[in-house]
PAZATI-869449 format. One line per 8 residues: number of its first residue (from 1); for each residue x, y, z of N, C-alpha, C. Coordinates in steps of 0.05 Angstrom, whole numbers, plus 5000, padded with zeros to 4 digits. Example, Ala and Ser with C-alpha at 12.3 -4.5 7.8 and 13.67 -1.06 7.14 Angstrom:
% residues 2
1	5264,4886,5156,5246,4910,5156,5264,4934,5156  5257,4955,5142,5273,4979,5143,5258,5001,5157
END
This chain:
% residues 112
1	9067,7544,4858,9076,7557,4837,9071,7590,4842  9087,7607,4842,9083,7634,4844,9071,7646,4822  9054,7663,4831,9038,7678,4808,9059,7699,4797  9057,7701,4769,9074,7724,4757,9071,7750,4765  9045,7753,4780,9042,7782,4789,9046,7786,4815  9059,7767,4830,9068,7771,4859,9088,7794,4860  9087,7806,4880,9106,7828,4886,9134,7825,4881  9146,7799,4891,9171,7793,4887,9181,7779,4860
9	9158,7769,4846,9165,7755,4819,9182,7770,4802  9177,7797,4796,9193,7807,4776,9224,7808,4783  9230,7810,4806,9259,7810,4814,9269,7781,4808  9253,7762,4820,9262,7735,4816,9265,7727,4785  9248,7738,4766,9247,7733,4740,9274,7746,4730  9279,7771,4736,9304,7784,4728,9331,7772,4736  9329,7761,4759,9352,7746,4770,9355,7718,4753  9334,7703,4748,9332,7680,4734,9340,7683,4702
17	9333,7705,4691,9342,7709,4663,9373,7718,4664  9380,7733,4683,9409,7740,4682,9426,7716,4687  9420,7699,4704,9433,7671,4708,9433,7654,4686  9409,7654,4671,9404,7638,4652,9418,7645,4625  9423,7672,4622,9442,7686,4600,9468,7673,4608  9478,7679,4632,9506,7666,4636,9511,7639,4631  9489,7622,4638,9491,7593,4636,9492,7585,4605  9479,7600,4591,9476,7590,4562,9498,7604,4547
25	9500,7628,4549,9520,7643,4531,9549,7636,4534  9553,7630,4563,9584,7626,4571,9592,7599,4562  9570,7580,4558,9577,7551,4554,9574,7550,4525  9597,7556,4510,9597,7550,4482,9599,7521,4474  9583,7509,4455,9581,7484,4449,9589,7479,4420  9602,7459,4412,9614,7459,4384,9592,7459,4365  9597,7474,4344,9578,7480,4323,9557,7498,4331  9555,7507,4352,9532,7529,4360,9544,7558,4355
33	9527,7578,4344,9537,7603,4339,9525,7615,4365  9535,7642,4365,9526,7659,4389,9498,7665,4383  9487,7667,4361,9459,7674,4353,9441,7649,4365  9449,7625,4360,9437,7602,4368,9432,7601,4398  9454,7611,4415,9454,7611,4441,9436,7634,4453  9436,7656,4440,9414,7677,4445,9387,7670,4444  9382,7655,4422,9355,7647,4415,9348,7628,4440  9368,7606,4449,9361,7590,4467,9355,7608,4494
41	9368,7627,4501,9362,7643,4525,9337,7658,4520  9328,7664,4495,9306,7682,4494,9281,7662,4499  9282,7639,4485,9259,7619,4488,9257,7608,4516  9277,7607,4529,9279,7599,4559,9265,7619,4574  9268,7645,4570,9254,7665,4584,9226,7662,4584  9215,7658,4557,9189,7655,4549,9178,7629,4564  9193,7608,4562,9187,7584,4576,9181,7586,4605  9198,7602,4620,9197,7607,4646,9170,7625,4653
49	9164,7642,4639,9137,7655,4643,9115,7637,4639  9116,7617,4621,9095,7601,4619,9094,7582,4644  9117,7576,4656,9118,7556,4677,9106,7574,4700  9112,7599,4704,9098,7615,4724,9069,7616,4724  9062,7614,4698,9035,7617,4694,9018,7591,4695  9033,7569,4699,9023,7541,4701,9014,7534,4673  9021,7540,4650,9014,7532,4626,9032,7508,4618  9019,7492,4599,9033,7469,4590,9052,7480,4568
57	9074,7471,4568,9095,7478,4549,9100,7456,4526  9091,7463,4503,9094,7444,4481,9103,7459,4455  9115,7443,4441,9126,7453,4413,9106,7470,4400  9081,7455,4396,9059,7473,4382,9049,7496,4389  9049,7498,4421,9043,7523,4433,9065,7546,4427  9091,7538,4431,9110,7559,4426,9110,7567,4394  9105,7547,4376,9107,7553,4349,9086,7575,4342  9060,7571,4354,9037,7587,4351,9042,7616,4361
65	9050,7615,4384,9055,7641,4399,9077,7655,4386  9101,7646,4380,9124,7658,4369,9124,7661,4339  9104,7647,4326,9103,7650,4294,9128,7640,4283  9140,7621,4295,9165,7609,4285,9161,7584,4272  9177,7576,4254,9179,7549,4244,9177,7526,4265  9164,7503,4262,9165,7479,4280,9193,7471,4285  9208,7467,4262,9235,7457,4264,9255,7478,4280  9252,7500,4278,9268,7520,4295,9258,7515,4329
73	9233,7514,4332,9227,7506,4361,9239,7477,4370  9237,7458,4354,9244,7432,4362,9275,7431,4362  9291,7448,4348,9324,7448,4351,9326,7465,4376  9313,7484,4383,9319,7499,4407,9313,7481,4433  9288,7467,4430,9285,7451,4454,9303,7427,4459  9311,7414,4434,9334,7397,4437,9360,7405,4448  9367,7430,4440,9390,7443,4453,9388,7449,4484  9365,7458,4492,9358,7463,4516,9357,7436,4535
81	9348,7416,4524,9350,7388,4535,9378,7379,4539  9392,7383,4517,9421,7377,4520,9436,7389,4539  9430,7415,4546,9444,7430,4567,9432,7425,4594  9412,7406,4597,9400,7398,4624,9379,7418,4634  9370,7437,4616,9354,7458,4624,9325,7452,4624  9317,7431,4604,9291,7425,4601,9287,7393,4600  9262,7385,4609,9257,7357,4607,9230,7355,4590  9225,7329,4584,9199,7325,4571,9189,7300,4579
89	9161,7298,4578,9146,7275,4583,9126,7273,4558  9110,7252,4557,9093,7247,4538,9064,7246,4550  9045,7255,4537,9018,7255,4545,9000,7248,4522  8976,7236,4524,8959,7231,4504,8948,7260,4493  8948,7261,4471,8936,7285,4456,8910,7294,4465  8901,7320,4468,8876,7326,4475,8854,7310,4462  8853,7302,4436,8836,7291,4420,8833,7263,4423  8854,7252,4442,8851,7222,4447,8869,7208,4428
97	8881,7221,4407,8894,7206,4388,8919,7219,4386  8941,7200,4388,8968,7207,4387,8980,7214,4413  9007,7224,4411,9021,7230,4441,9030,7258,4432  9033,7275,4455,9047,7298,4450,9071,7302,4473  9094,7317,4466,9112,7320,4486,9106,7346,4499  9111,7342,4528,9102,7365,4547,9128,7367,4559  9138,7394,4557,9165,7398,4567,9160,7414,4599  9184,7414,4611,9183,7428,4638,9211,7433,4643
105	9215,7457,4660,9242,7466,4672,9253,7442,4685  9276,7436,4678,9294,7416,4695,9302,7430,4717  9312,7412,4737,9320,7423,4766,9344,7439,4760  9359,7435,4744,9383,7453,4736,9374,7480,4733  9351,7481,4717,9339,7509,4708,9326,7522,4733  9311,7507,4746,9301,7517,4771,9319,7525,4793  9345,7515,4791,9363,7524,4816,9382,7544,4804  9379,7554,4782,9395,7579,4775,9393,7602,4796
END
């Protein structure tokens, strides 16, 4: 996984975000507004930086960092999974009780 501080990473990130915007904004889905598609692109950009940093991507972590309601994050993650840009797996919660969804960039997103 490349460091986000590597010399070529800013250019790769810019290219990724541009292709991502095209992928999401141009793919209008029934019932989606332009605002919702822009939110998806924005959160995917943030998720990409977390990916580069090797961080776990969870709803709770995004909720805390973005100071957004949990339901908003869940809706965006679901939309991104429906587009084939995110996948999820489950892990045991740090406290050993319960399970947590951990998200990752799907192959489709990594090949943009």
